[in-house]
Backbone bond lengths (Angstrom), bond angles and torsions (degrees), N, CA, C in turn:
res aa  C-N    CA-C-N  psi(-1)  N-CA   C-N-CA  omega(-1)  CA-C   N-CA-C  phi
1 M - - - 1.443 - - 1.521 108.61 -
2 S 1.293 115.32 148.20 1.459 120.49 -173.47 1.529 111.85 -83.03
3 P 1.330 116.02 156.39 1.461 119.51 173.81 1.536 111.92 -57.65
4 E 1.323 116.83 -32.19 1.465 120.21 179.12 1.531 110.75 -63.25
5 Y 1.327 116.34 -40.14 1.467 120.73 177.15 1.530 109.66 -59.75
6 F 1.330 116.16 -47.92 1.459 119.67 -178.53 1.528 111.36 -65.48
7 Q 1.324 117.49 -35.69 1.466 119.65 178.24 1.526 110.58 -65.04
8 T 1.321 117.08 -42.05 1.466 121.14 178.22 1.527 110.64 -61.25
9 K 1.320 116.65 -46.13 1.469 120.97 -179.75 1.534 111.52 -67.32
10 F 1.327 116.79 -35.66 1.466 120.85 177.43 1.528 109.85 -64.57
11 D 1.330 116.22 -43.56 1.467 120.32 177.63 1.528 110.60 -61.20
12 E 1.327 116.99 -39.86 1.465 120.79 177.20 1.530 110.68 -63.14
13 L 1.324 116.86 -41.20 1.469 120.69 178.01 1.525 110.93 -59.04
14 E 1.324 115.57 -42.52 1.467 119.56 -178.07 1.522 112.28 -64.26
15 S 1.326 117.24 -23.75 1.464 119.91 -177.96 1.533 113.20 -88.70
16 I 1.326 118.41 -3.69 1.470 121.58 179.28 1.528 108.85 -80.41
17 D 1.335 115.97 121.33 1.463 120.70 -177.43 1.525 113.25 -81.78
18 D 1.316 117.73 -36.36 1.457 121.39 -177.57 1.531 109.75 -73.34
19 S 1.330 116.51 117.80 1.467 120.23 -173.32 1.525 112.74 -66.19
20 A 1.334 118.20 -35.52 1.468 120.08 179.70 1.527 110.76 -66.86
21 T 1.323 116.29 -42.79 1.466 120.74 178.52 1.522 110.37 -64.52
22 R 1.336 115.93 -46.79 1.466 120.15 179.53 1.528 110.42 -61.00
23 G 1.320 117.37 -40.42 1.462 121.02 -179.80 1.518 112.30 -62.13
24 R 1.325 116.63 -43.70 1.472 120.35 179.79 1.522 110.11 -65.79
25 Y 1.339 117.54 -44.88 1.468 120.13 178.05 1.526 111.25 -64.32
26 F 1.336 116.41 -34.62 1.464 120.30 179.24 1.525 110.37 -63.65
27 D 1.328 117.76 -39.20 1.463 120.60 176.10 1.528 110.53 -57.91
28 Y 1.321 116.47 -46.59 1.470 120.46 179.54 1.524 111.16 -65.78
29 F 1.325 116.58 -37.23 1.462 121.60 179.43 1.528 110.67 -62.89
30 V 1.328 116.75 -48.81 1.472 120.82 178.95 1.528 109.60 -63.60
31 G 1.317 116.90 -40.93 1.462 120.48 176.87 1.510 112.34 -60.13
32 L 1.331 116.59 -40.81 1.461 120.73 178.93 1.526 111.01 -66.19
33 L 1.326 117.27 -37.93 1.469 120.08 175.34 1.528 110.02 -60.51
34 F 1.319 117.25 -46.15 1.465 120.42 179.95 1.523 111.82 -67.39
35 N 1.311 116.82 -27.66 1.460 120.61 178.64 1.532 111.74 -68.10
36 Q 1.321 118.07 -10.91 1.462 121.97 177.10 1.531 111.32 -77.15
37 L 1.327 116.72 -14.33 1.466 120.47 177.21 1.527 108.75 -75.57
38 P 1.324 117.91 138.90 1.471 119.52 -179.39 1.522 111.87 -69.35
39 G 1.319 116.23 142.13 1.455 121.80 171.21 1.515 116.92 74.52
40 V 1.336 118.20 14.01 1.463 119.85 178.98 1.524 110.37 -104.77
41 D 1.310 115.38 154.92 1.466 122.53 171.61 1.521 107.01 -118.67
42 V 1.330 115.96 125.41 1.459 121.72 -175.84 1.530 109.71 -110.48
43 V 1.333 115.35 131.86 1.460 121.52 176.00 1.527 107.66 -123.50
44 I 1.327 116.35 129.01 1.463 121.74 179.04 1.527 108.99 -98.51
45 G 1.325 116.20 135.21 1.457 120.91 174.76 1.515 114.58 66.48
46 R 1.315 116.49 43.02 1.475 120.45 179.70 1.527 109.79 -73.72
47 E 1.313 115.68 127.21 1.471 121.26 178.30 1.528 110.32 -84.43
48 V 1.314 115.60 131.15 1.461 122.02 173.58 1.526 107.34 -127.14
49 A 1.308 117.50 171.57 1.466 121.41 -175.66 1.527 112.32 -56.96
50 T 1.325 117.26 -30.56 1.463 120.98 -175.95 1.520 113.36 -97.54
51 G 1.321 118.45 5.01 1.460 120.76 178.80 1.513 111.69 136.69
52 E 1.319 115.14 -161.70 1.457 120.59 -177.26 1.526 110.69 -99.91
53 I 1.326 115.71 136.62 1.461 122.05 172.28 1.525 106.29 -96.71
54 D 1.337 117.28 123.97 1.468 120.38 -176.67 1.521 112.03 -59.66
55 V 1.337 116.22 -52.04 1.470 120.85 -179.33 1.526 108.78 -136.02
56 F 1.320 116.06 122.93 1.464 123.33 176.57 1.524 106.79 -111.72
57 V 1.337 116.99 125.30 1.464 121.87 -178.20 1.525 108.78 -119.90
58 A 1.328 116.52 110.10 1.466 122.01 175.85 1.520 108.24 -83.92
59 C 1.322 116.41 131.18 1.468 121.71 -172.82 1.522 113.18 -119.98
60 L 1.319 117.61 22.51 1.467 121.04 -176.42 1.524 112.55 -60.65
61 D 1.324 117.93 -35.32 1.465 121.50 -179.64 1.522 112.27 -105.22
62 A 1.316 117.04 14.18 1.465 122.15 -178.45 1.523 110.83 -76.61
63 P 1.337 116.98 163.37 1.467 120.21 175.66 1.536 111.01 -58.21
64 Q 1.319 115.36 155.30 1.471 121.11 -176.59 1.527 113.30 -55.54
65 W 1.345 117.15 -41.58 1.466 119.05 -177.52 1.528 110.94 -59.37
66 L 1.335 117.26 -39.44 1.462 120.92 -178.77 1.527 110.57 -73.15
67 H 1.306 116.61 -42.37 1.468 120.52 178.80 1.528 110.46 -62.94
68 R 1.332 117.42 -39.74 1.472 120.39 177.52 1.524 110.99 -64.73
69 L 1.325 116.56 -35.81 1.463 120.64 -177.69 1.524 112.34 -72.30
70 V 1.336 117.73 -50.83 1.463 120.32 -169.52 1.524 114.82 -109.13
71 G 1.335 118.17 -14.27 1.460 120.53 -175.97 1.519 111.49 92.14
72 D 1.325 116.06 -156.95 1.468 120.94 -178.58 1.521 112.54 -69.35
73 A 1.336 116.31 -23.18 1.464 120.67 -178.25 1.518 109.24 -156.98
74 T 1.328 115.33 159.05 1.455 120.80 169.83 1.516 107.75 -135.36
75 L 1.320 115.51 156.82 1.454 121.16 -177.27 1.516 108.87 -128.70
76 L 1.331 115.24 146.31 1.458 120.73 -179.13 1.516 110.88 -128.58
77 E 1.317 115.28 140.11 1.461 123.18 171.21 1.517 105.69 -113.06
78 N 1.330 117.06 134.45 1.464 121.72 -176.49 1.522 109.87 -121.75
79 K 1.322 116.13 130.75 1.465 121.65 175.72 1.523 108.32 -131.25
80 W 1.326 114.94 125.24 1.464 119.85 174.32 1.521 106.93 -117.50
81 R 1.313 114.96 90.09 1.460 122.78 179.67 1.517 108.35 -130.03
82 G 1.311 115.34 161.28 1.451 120.03 176.67 1.517 112.54 -76.04
83 K 1.326 116.13 -27.14 1.467 120.00 -176.96 1.527 110.43 -98.39
84 P 1.317 116.43 155.74 1.468 119.88 178.69 1.530 112.34 -64.77
85 T 1.304 115.43 149.05 1.464 122.72 176.41 1.521 108.97 -75.50
86 G 1.331 115.86 137.75 1.458 121.27 -177.95 1.517 113.77 -103.62
87 T 1.313 114.68 -175.61 1.464 121.70 -174.20 1.526 113.48 -66.06
88 D 1.328 117.81 -32.89 1.470 119.59 -179.00 1.522 111.30 -60.25
89 D 1.341 116.72 -47.16 1.470 120.45 179.42 1.528 111.36 -61.82
90 I 1.327 116.54 -38.42 1.470 120.88 179.97 1.528 109.96 -63.70
91 S 1.319 116.64 -47.37 1.471 120.90 -178.78 1.525 111.71 -63.35
92 V 1.330 116.97 -43.64 1.464 120.68 -179.71 1.520 110.40 -61.83
93 F 1.344 116.98 -45.15 1.461 119.78 -179.37 1.528 111.16 -64.58
94 H 1.327 117.66 -44.67 1.459 119.82 -178.87 1.527 110.66 -62.12
95 D 1.316 116.98 -38.38 1.470 120.13 176.26 1.529 110.91 -62.78
96 K 1.343 116.80 -42.78 1.473 120.42 178.41 1.517 110.70 -60.21
97 V 1.336 116.33 -45.71 1.467 120.96 -178.03 1.523 110.27 -64.90
98 S 1.316 117.00 -44.25 1.468 121.03 -178.76 1.521 111.96 -59.32
99 M 1.316 116.63 -33.76 1.461 120.34 -178.46 1.528 112.33 -91.34
100 A 1.327 117.47 -16.28 1.469 120.61 -174.76 1.521 112.93 -80.34
101 T 1.318 116.85 -41.54 1.466 119.47 -176.60 1.520 110.30 -156.49
102 A 1.299 115.87 137.99 1.466 120.70 178.50 1.514 111.38 -87.47
103 S 1.311 117.57 -8.18 1.464 121.06 -173.78 1.520 113.26 -99.55
104 C 1.323 117.48 16.82 1.465 122.50 179.37 1.524 109.06 -101.06
105 K 1.339 116.76 119.42 1.465 121.09 178.58 1.523 111.83 -88.43
106 V 1.355 116.20 -33.25 1.459 122.20 -176.63 1.524 108.66 -138.63
107 C 1.335 116.05 135.10 1.460 120.90 172.61 1.532 108.04 -121.53
108 Y 1.322 116.03 161.37 1.462 120.96 -172.83 1.520 110.74 -127.50
109 F 1.328 115.24 135.15 1.456 121.34 175.64 1.523 106.54 -115.36
110 V 1.322 116.31 115.83 1.464 122.52 -178.48 1.521 107.98 -100.65
111 S 1.322 117.06 116.85 1.462 121.68 -179.60 1.521 109.75 -127.43
112 M 1.326 115.70 109.84 1.464 119.78 -179.31 1.525 111.90 -65.90
113 G 1.321 117.86 -22.62 1.463 121.75 178.56 1.518 113.69 -93.95
114 G 1.320 117.17 5.60 1.458 120.77 -178.57 1.521 111.27 80.57
115 F 1.319 115.53 -164.14 1.460 121.86 -176.45 1.516 109.93 -131.52
116 T 1.327 116.14 148.95 1.459 119.40 176.12 1.525 108.55 -67.78
117 S 1.315 115.18 149.74 1.462 120.62 179.16 1.523 107.81 -142.81
118 E 1.302 115.83 92.77 1.450 120.72 178.99 1.521 109.82 -98.75
119 R 1.292 114.77 165.99 1.461 119.92 -177.60 1.525 111.67 -61.49
120 N 1.315 116.66 -44.43 1.467 119.52 -177.32 1.514 111.10 -81.29
121 I 1.333 116.91 -69.20 1.460 118.86 -178.55 1.525 109.00 -150.30
122 G 1.300 115.49 100.82 1.450 121.49 173.22 1.513 108.86 -99.96
123 A 1.326 115.78 -177.60 1.465 120.41 -178.27 1.532 111.31 -61.93
124 E 1.343 116.99 -39.22 1.471 119.73 179.81 1.529 110.58 -61.19
125 Q 1.325 115.71 -46.65 1.461 119.93 -178.98 1.529 111.19 -66.20
126 L 1.328 116.23 -38.42 1.461 120.07 179.60 1.524 110.81 -64.42
127 M 1.338 117.07 -42.12 1.470 119.66 178.27 1.521 111.17 -60.92
128 Q 1.329 116.32 -42.01 1.462 120.28 -178.87 1.525 111.59 -64.19
129 S 1.324 116.78 -26.48 1.465 119.80 -178.25 1.529 112.33 -85.20
130 K 1.321 117.83 -12.49 1.467 121.03 -175.97 1.525 111.01 -78.27
131 T 1.317 114.75 132.83 1.461 121.32 175.37 1.521 107.89 -134.42
132 D 1.299 114.83 164.40 1.468 122.08 175.97 1.524 113.20 52.15
133 P 1.294 119.19 62.46 1.460 127.13 3.31 1.530 112.29 -91.96
134 K 1.318 113.12 163.07 1.455 120.92 173.34 1.528 107.51 -66.70
135 M 1.331 116.91 145.93 1.457 120.92 178.87 1.525 109.63 -117.70
136 V 1.334 115.54 132.43 1.462 122.21 179.01 1.521 108.21 -118.44
137 G 1.316 116.01 133.15 1.458 120.96 177.39 1.517 111.30 -100.25
138 W 1.315 115.46 133.98 1.465 121.67 174.84 1.514 108.77 -118.70
139 V 1.333 115.73 142.64 1.456 122.59 -179.10 1.527 109.74 -116.98
140 R 1.328 116.43 -175.61 1.466 122.27 -176.80 1.530 112.19 -49.94
141 E 1.317 117.60 -45.00 1.466 120.61 -177.99 1.529 111.39 -60.60
142 D 1.313 117.14 -36.11 1.467 120.94 178.16 1.523 110.74 -68.14
143 V 1.328 116.81 -41.28 1.466 120.25 176.60 1.522 109.58 -63.17
144 E 1.322 116.85 -42.72 1.465 120.57 178.69 1.525 111.26 -61.36
145 Q 1.338 117.69 -36.30 1.466 120.42 176.05 1.523 110.70 -64.57
146 M 1.342 117.16 -45.09 1.463 120.10 178.48 1.527 110.56 -60.58
147 V 1.319 116.55 -39.70 1.468 121.33 179.32 1.518 109.77 -63.62
148 S 1.329 117.38 -48.37 1.473 119.67 -177.41 1.521 111.94 -68.13
149 D 1.345 117.63 -27.15 1.469 121.57 176.76 1.529 111.76 -85.67
150 G 1.331 116.51 -19.94 1.462 120.73 -175.96 1.522 113.04 74.71
151 S 1.340 116.46 15.97 1.465 121.64 -176.11 1.531 108.58 -172.65
152 P 1.323 118.32 154.44 1.465 120.53 174.61 1.532 113.50 -85.07
153 E 1.326 117.85 3.62 1.466 120.26 -171.63 1.523 113.50 -56.22
154 E 1.322 118.44 -50.78 1.474 120.07 -177.29 1.522 111.58 -63.93
155 L 1.323 116.53 -39.29 1.463 120.02 178.24 1.527 110.50 -64.51
156 L 1.313 117.14 -43.45 1.467 120.86 177.11 1.525 110.77 -63.19
157 R 1.320 116.87 -45.33 1.473 120.33 -179.54 1.525 111.81 -62.10
158 S 1.321 117.42 -31.07 1.471 120.05 179.73 1.526 111.16 -64.43
159 H 1.331 117.35 -21.00 1.467 120.81 178.49 1.526 112.50 -86.31
160 L 1.328 116.90 -4.63 1.466 120.11 176.18 1.514 110.94 -75.46
161 M 1.312 116.50 -23.87 1.465 121.01 -176.14 1.510 110.73 -76.64
């Protein structure tokens, strides 16, 4: 799918007033972006014992660079809110990921409102401290990059460095 298609759909997402509706469509939108990667299988709204995973990406048949980066699978949590995401959401998601699959090296938290950053421990600092799996936070600018590229590949590759 072309970057123009994703830009049109992104603009449509921005015009949805109901936050629950926009959130559900945003999960599918992010999943569709990840589905542009070769050899991946994307599942939206996968239920696990600890709750729902917004986007589950199986990478068993993915290119080597992606498999080396994320492992057999990666998981994404998506939040489209006006306010920054806080530490509670980060902890809940990391717990879900830790219990969902042992083969995930990196998980991603997408927050259109950014993340809290307090002096002691904000969401940004908490994400940086998470390991097994490592947690990466993406904000609006990162989503806009994926939209303009028509794929998350360049953004993912930038984390290889």
